[in-house]
C-alpha positions as CSV (number, residue, x, y, z in Angstrom):
1,M,47.4,42.2,30.4
2,T,48.9,44.6,27.8
3,D,47.7,43.8,24.3
4,L,50.7,43.7,22.0
5,T,48.9,42.7,18.8
6,G,50.7,44.2,15.8
7,K,53.7,45.3,17.8
8,T,57.2,44.1,17.0
9,A,59.7,43.5,19.9
10,I,63.4,42.9,19.8
11,I,64.7,40.9,22.8
12,T,68.4,40.6,23.3
13,G,69.8,37.7,25.3
14,A,66.8,35.7,24.2
15,S,68.3,32.2,24.3
16,R,67.3,31.4,27.9
17,G,66.1,32.9,31.2
18,I,64.4,36.2,31.1
19,G,64.9,36.7,27.4
20,A,63.3,33.4,26.4
21,A,60.4,33.8,28.8
22,T,59.8,37.3,27.5
23,A,59.8,36.2,23.9
24,R,57.2,33.5,24.7
25,H,55.0,35.9,26.8
26,F,55.1,38.7,24.3
27,A,54.2,36.3,21.5
28,N,51.2,35.1,23.5
29,L,50.2,38.8,23.8
30,G,50.1,39.1,20.1
31,A,53.5,40.6,19.3
32,N,56.0,39.7,16.6
33,V,59.1,38.8,18.5
34,V,62.7,38.9,17.3
35,L,65.0,36.8,19.4
36,A,68.6,37.9,19.4
37,A,71.6,36.0,21.0
38,R,75.1,34.9,20.3
39,S,74.1,31.2,20.5
40,T,71.7,30.5,17.6
41,H,70.7,26.9,18.4
42,E,68.5,27.9,21.3
43,I,66.9,31.0,19.7
44,D,66.2,29.0,16.5
45,R,64.4,26.3,18.7
46,I,62.4,28.9,20.6
47,A,61.4,30.8,17.4
48,E,60.3,27.5,15.8
49,E,58.2,26.7,18.9
50,I,56.5,30.2,18.8
51,G,55.8,30.0,15.1
52,G,55.5,32.5,12.3
53,T,55.4,35.6,14.4
54,A,59.0,34.9,15.7
55,L,62.3,35.4,14.1
56,A,65.7,34.3,15.4
57,I,68.8,36.5,14.5
58,H,72.4,35.8,15.6
59,C,73.7,38.9,17.3
60,D,76.6,39.8,19.6
61,V,75.4,43.1,21.1
62,A,79.1,44.0,21.8
63,I,79.6,44.3,18.0
64,Y,77.7,47.4,16.7
65,P,77.4,46.3,13.0
66,Q,75.6,43.1,14.2
67,V,73.2,45.2,16.2
68,K,72.6,47.5,13.3
69,T,71.8,44.5,11.1
70,L,69.5,43.1,13.8
71,V,67.4,46.3,13.8
72,E,67.4,46.7,10.0
73,T,66.4,43.1,9.5
74,T,63.6,43.4,12.0
75,K,62.3,46.6,10.3
76,T,62.4,44.9,6.9
77,Q,60.7,41.7,8.1
78,F,57.9,43.3,10.2
79,G,57.7,46.9,9.2
80,S,58.5,48.5,12.6
81,V,60.5,48.3,15.7
82,D,58.1,49.1,18.5
83,I,59.7,47.5,21.6
84,L,63.3,46.9,22.5
85,I,64.2,44.8,25.6
86,N,67.9,45.2,26.4
87,N,68.3,42.0,28.4
88,A,71.7,40.6,27.2
89,G,74.1,40.6,30.1
90,L,77.1,38.8,31.7
91,I,78.3,38.4,35.3
92,N,81.0,35.9,34.8
93,P,83.7,35.6,35.9
94,I,82.8,36.7,39.4
95,A,86.0,37.9,41.1
96,R,87.3,40.5,43.5
97,I,89.0,43.4,41.7
98,T,92.5,42.2,42.7
99,D,91.8,38.7,41.3
100,S,90.0,39.9,38.2
101,D,91.1,39.3,34.6
102,P,91.2,42.7,32.7
103,A,90.1,41.2,29.4
104,A,87.1,39.3,31.0
105,W,86.2,42.5,33.0
106,G,86.2,44.4,29.8
107,Q,84.1,41.9,28.0
108,V,81.4,42.4,30.6
109,V,81.5,46.2,29.9
110,D,81.3,45.5,26.1
111,V,78.1,43.4,26.6
112,N,76.3,44.9,29.6
113,L,77.0,48.6,28.8
114,K,78.1,49.0,25.2
115,G,75.5,46.5,24.1
116,V,72.8,48.8,25.5
117,Y,74.3,51.8,23.8
118,H,74.6,49.9,20.5
119,A,71.0,48.9,20.7
120,Y,70.0,52.5,21.4
121,R,72.1,53.8,18.5
122,A,70.6,51.4,16.0
123,A,67.0,51.4,17.2
124,L,66.4,55.0,18.2
125,P,66.5,56.5,14.7
126,V,63.9,54.0,13.6
127,M,61.7,54.7,16.5
128,Q,62.2,58.4,16.0
129,A,61.0,58.2,12.4
130,Q,58.0,56.2,13.6
131,G,57.2,58.8,16.3
132,S,56.9,56.0,18.9
133,G,58.7,53.2,20.7
134,T,59.4,51.6,24.0
135,I,62.8,50.6,25.3
136,I,63.2,48.7,28.6
137,N,66.7,48.0,30.0
138,I,67.0,45.1,32.4
139,S,68.5,46.7,35.6
140,S,69.5,45.4,39.0
141,G,69.8,46.4,42.6
142,A,73.5,46.3,41.7
143,A,72.9,49.6,39.8
144,T,72.8,51.4,43.1
145,G,74.6,49.1,45.5
146,A,78.1,47.6,45.8
147,L,78.6,43.8,46.0
148,E,81.9,42.1,46.6
149,G,83.1,40.3,43.5
150,W,80.7,42.1,41.2
151,S,82.6,45.3,40.4
152,H,82.1,44.7,36.7
153,Y,78.4,44.0,37.1
154,C,77.7,46.8,39.5
155,A,79.6,49.3,37.4
156,T,77.9,48.4,34.2
157,K,74.4,48.3,35.7
158,A,75.0,51.7,37.3
159,A,76.0,53.0,33.9
160,V,72.9,51.4,32.2
161,L,70.7,53.2,34.7
162,S,72.4,56.4,33.6
163,L,71.7,55.5,30.0
164,T,68.1,55.0,30.9
165,K,68.0,58.6,32.3
166,C,69.9,60.1,29.4
167,G,67.8,58.2,26.8
168,H,64.6,59.5,28.4
169,K,65.9,63.1,28.6
170,E,66.8,63.0,24.9
171,M,64.0,61.0,23.4
172,A,60.8,61.6,25.4
173,A,59.9,64.6,23.2
174,H,60.0,62.2,20.2
175,G,57.4,59.9,21.7
176,I,59.9,57.3,22.8
177,R,59.5,55.7,26.2
178,I,62.6,54.5,28.0
179,M,62.8,52.9,31.4
180,G,64.4,50.1,33.4
181,L,63.1,47.1,35.2
182,S,64.9,45.8,38.3
183,P,63.6,42.3,39.0
184,G,65.6,41.2,42.0
185,T,67.1,37.7,41.9
186,V,65.7,35.5,39.2
187,A,65.9,31.7,38.8
188,T,68.2,31.6,35.8
189,E,71.6,30.1,34.9
190,M,73.2,33.3,36.2
191,Q,72.1,32.4,39.7
192,V,73.9,29.0,39.4
193,H,77.2,30.8,38.6
194,I,76.6,33.3,41.5
195,K,76.0,30.5,44.0
196,S,79.0,28.5,42.9
197,S,81.2,31.6,43.4
198,G,80.6,31.7,47.1
199,I,81.2,35.4,47.1
200,N,78.9,37.9,48.8
201,P,75.5,37.3,50.4
202,V,73.6,36.8,47.1
203,S,75.6,33.5,46.6
204,Q,74.2,32.3,50.0
205,L,70.5,32.7,49.0
206,D,68.4,29.6,48.9
207,P,67.2,28.9,45.3
208,S,63.6,29.3,46.6
209,A,64.3,33.0,47.1
210,H,64.6,33.7,43.3
211,I,61.5,34.6,41.3
212,P,60.6,32.8,38.0
213,A,61.8,34.4,34.7
214,E,58.1,34.4,33.7
215,W,57.3,37.0,36.4
216,V,59.9,39.3,34.9
217,A,58.3,38.9,31.5
218,Q,55.0,39.9,32.9
219,G,56.6,43.0,34.4
220,L,58.1,43.9,31.1
221,S,54.7,43.6,29.3
222,Y,53.2,45.8,32.0
223,L,55.7,48.5,31.4
224,C,55.0,48.3,27.6
225,G,51.5,49.5,28.4
226,P,50.2,52.6,30.1
227,G,51.5,51.6,33.5
228,G,55.0,52.2,32.3
229,D,54.4,55.9,31.8
230,A,54.9,56.6,35.5
231,W,58.4,55.0,35.3
232,L,60.0,56.8,32.3
233,G,63.6,57.5,32.9
234,Q,63.6,55.4,36.1
235,D,63.9,51.8,37.2
236,F,60.6,49.9,38.1
237,S,61.2,47.3,40.7
238,L,59.7,43.9,41.3
239,K,61.3,43.8,44.7
240,T,58.5,45.8,46.2
241,N,54.8,44.9,46.9
242,E,53.9,48.1,45.1
243,G,55.5,46.9,41.9
244,R,54.2,43.4,42.2
245,T,50.6,44.6,42.9
246,A,50.8,46.7,39.7
247,V,51.9,43.7,37.6
248,G,49.6,41.3,39.4
249,L,52.2,39.1,40.9
250,P,52.3,37.4,44.3
251,L,53.3,39.7,47.1
252,I,56.4,39.5,49.2
253,D,55.7,37.9,52.6
254,A,56.0,40.3,55.4
């Protein structure tokens, strides 16, 4: 496992699912963890559970000043910003384009896409001054595929993949590592909403098909170490046996 002792990680969307599992996992690996989310009750609870190496900060990633404050507070509290996990994301409301609500569609763009840009804009100058840092964007197969009812999600994840590539091109020379992780379907609250929509084949999957959020956390810690160097500017996938073998996860049945 990657030793994160002395490292400080910001995790957005940390109130549940992948974000919460990653905060716990990174803390177990020795990191200081900053849990960011719009709902403070859950991140306060998780931070208290983790202990003194954890800090909960209310933050709506769609609002740049809040993201800037998140990064500044982290730097003040722990002295560095070594890892940024851009995990915050929305998929609701799931709807075909002709049934979609423009305001709700735009909110998904504000969180899923602009939230990643805001985190880049706030954290990259700090990492550049340090001469190091790792940013991992939570990606999806939706970044390269079209799914009915998911136009907002597919479009934003495709854009985030482009931000992964652009960020790498601009920042690699400054010692900053940027990549994505595409986990496949994960057993989180998002899958509950997807199933209830009844739209597209993903909603028809049996819950047993989804991987635990803890597996994604393990994948993220792997990418924070030397193994991530092969995936800079790209998406690493947990949907392949190659990826799962690298992380040490159970393989996909043939």
